[in-house]
N, C-alpha and C positions, 0 to 999 in steps of 0.2 A: 398750863401745859409748858415743858420746858422748850427753850429755843431750838434745840436740835431734833426734837421731835416734830415741832411746828415746821421745820425746815424739810424733814422727811416727807411731810404730807405734801409740801408744795412741790418737791421734786417729782412726787408721784403724778401730780398734774401735768408736769412737763412731758410725760411719756404717753400722753393721750393724743389722738389725732385732732379731736375737737373738745377736749376737756369733759369727756362724757365718762369713759370708762378706763380710768388709767390703771396701769398696772406696774408692778416692781417684780422684775423676774431675776432668778439666780442669785440669791442675796449672798452667797459664799464666793462669788466670782469677783472680778476685777472691780466691779461697780460698788460692791461693799467697800473696798479699800478707798476708793475715790470719795465716797460720801463720808464715812466715818471710819476711823482706824479701829476704834474699839467700842463695844457696847451697842452695835447696831441691833443685833438680836433681841437684846432686852428692851430696846425701844419698840421694835417691831412687836413684840409679844404684849407690851403695855397698850399700844394702839390697837391690837387685835382684841384685847380684852375690853377695851373701851368701845368696842364696835365702831372704830374710825377706819379700820381697814379689815379685810376678810379674804379667805381663800376657800377652795374646794375642802369641805370639812369631811368628805367621803373618801378622800385621797390623801393618805399619809405622806406621800412623796411630793405632793403639790407644793411648788415653790413659787407660784404666781400670785402676788398679793394684789388686790385691787381696793381702791377706795370706796368705802360705802357712801350712801347719799349723805348721811351725816358727817362723814369725813371731808367730803367734797364741800360742804356747806360750811364747815369749820374752817377750812383753809381759804375760802373765798371771804371770810370775815363775818359769817354768821347769816348771810342772805345771799340768795341767788340773783344777780342784777337783771337777768333777762326775764325771770319770773316776776320780779317786782315791777319792772317797766312795762310788761304786757298785761298786768292785771287790770281788769275792768274797773272803772270809777262810776259811782252812781250819780255824781254831780254834788253830792252834799259834803260841806265841810263839817268836821267835828271839832268842837271848841271845848277847851278846858278853861274855866275862869275861876280864879281864887283870890280871897282876900283874908290872907293868914295874918294874924296880929303879931306884933314884935315878940310877945312872949312865947310864941312857937316858931321862932326863927330856924331852929334846926329841922323843924317839919318843912318849912318853906324851902329850905336848902335841899332838903331830901326829894322833894317834889321836882325841884329845878332839875336836879340831877337825874331824876328818872326820865323826864320829858326829853332832855338833851340826848340822853343815852338811847332813846327810843324814836329819835328823828323827828320829834315834833318841831313845827316852825313857831318862832316867837313873833307875835304881832305886837305885844306890849309885855313888860315883865310878868304881869299876871294874867295875859291872855295868850293862849297857845293853841296851835291848830294841827290838824292832820286830815288827809282825805280818806283815812281808813276807819271803819267802825271801832267802837270803844269798849267791846265786851270785856276785854282783859282788863282795861283801865278800871271799868265799872267795879269789877271784882275786888281788885288791889285797892283803890282809893276808898272804897267804901269800907274796908277793913282798917283804915289808918286811923290816926289819932286827930286828924283835922275835922273840926266840926262841920257837920252837913251844911250849915248855913254859910260857911265861908268858902264852899267848893260847888261848882256848877259844871255839869256836863251837858253839851248841847249838840244837836244836829242842826246845820244852819245852811243858808244860801244868803248870797250878797242881795241887799234890797234897796241899795241907795245909788245904783250904777257902778259900784266896784266890780271889776272884771276878776276872773279867776287868775289871770295872769299878774294883776297888781297884788293879789294876796300872796301868791308864790314869791314875787319879788321882794315883798315886805317880811315875809316870814323866815326866808332862808336867804343865806349870803352866797349866791352863785358865782359872784365874782372870786370869792375865796375857794369855793369848791372847784371851779374851772382852773385855778392856779395850782392846785394839787393834782389835777389830771395833767396839766401841762408838765409839771414835774415828772409824772410817771412817764409820759411819752418820752421825755428826754433820756430817762434811764432805759426805757425799752430799746431805744436807737443804739444804746451802748452794748448790746448783747455781743458777746465775743464771736467772732466768725471763724469760719475753718473747723478743722477737726480737733477733737480732745485727745490728744495723743501724748502728753506729758503731764507731770505734777503741776508745773507752772499753768498750763492751760486749764487743767481741771480746777486749780484754785480760782482762776479768773471766772470761770462759769459759775462755781459756787458763790462767789462773791457778788456776781451780777445777780444771780438768783435772790440772794438775801436782800440786797438793796432793792430789788424790784419788788419783792413781797412786802417790804416795809412801806414802800411808796404806795402800792395798791391798798394796803389796809388803812394808811392815813387818808387816802382819797376816799375810799367806799364807806368808811365809818363816819365821815363828815357829810356824807351825800344821803338825802331823804329817799332816794331811788323812786321818785315820784312816777305815777303812771304816765305813759307817753303823751296823753292829752294834755297833761300840765307842764310838760317840758318847756322852759324858757327858751327864747332865741339864742343860739350860741352855745347851748349846754354841750359839754364835751364828752359826757359819760359813755353813751353808746359809742360813739366814735373811738374813744380810747380803749373801750372793752374790745372792740373788733381788732384793734392793732395788738392788743395784748394777746388774743387768741392767735393771731398769725405768728408773733414771736414765740409763743409757747410751742406752737406746732414746729417751727425752726429749731428751737432748743431741744425739744423732745427727740427730733431726728439726730441731732448732735450727741445727745446722751446715749441714745439706742446704739450708736456706732462707736461708742468709748473703747479706745484700745490704748495700750502702752507700747510705743515702739521701742 
């Protein structure tokens, strides 16, 4: 997706009281000029076609666009943090163990990339873990080129005195994760205050929104979003998420009152 379309979806989040049912009203009015001088309607039509935004299809004059559930997940980085944190955990760790020979280095790199992108924790270079079931991985990895004797998927529980907290601390770098959330919190505090009544103030809000969104994606995409029962002490994710919701509500109020004096 092009950056301006991504930015438009993010702006839609700002107009929601609790980031639940955001809307974008009166696309031909001053808000359009603030967001994008040209091409806004083309972007809107593409997003509507992709089912990331929607409006009342029974009303030809309806100009209130809403984020769909898919659109909201897209702008949040592909996962709903609250849904992920609140999911139940059955107490079992899922392990992926592999021993891929040097002659299949490209397959090893491909597997590493897949595991990182899907937020698995690394216990060793060839031992990765997640608290979630592996049905999808079973289907994907079973169809790969890696020999079955070189790849093992397990449901496991610690049996030598290791705690779940020790597994979490080893598998994921929460110092780095918290560092990214602290950077996000710093940007949240920089939200422009006061009304949006000029070209300069609208540009400041837009730049803040872009910087905040980039910082959010950087933080959340590096975070496994573990169930609450596995959160390490001092983990900043939920706290920062609440601060983000508060700042979004304030920014949304500013945007809805946008006027040019």
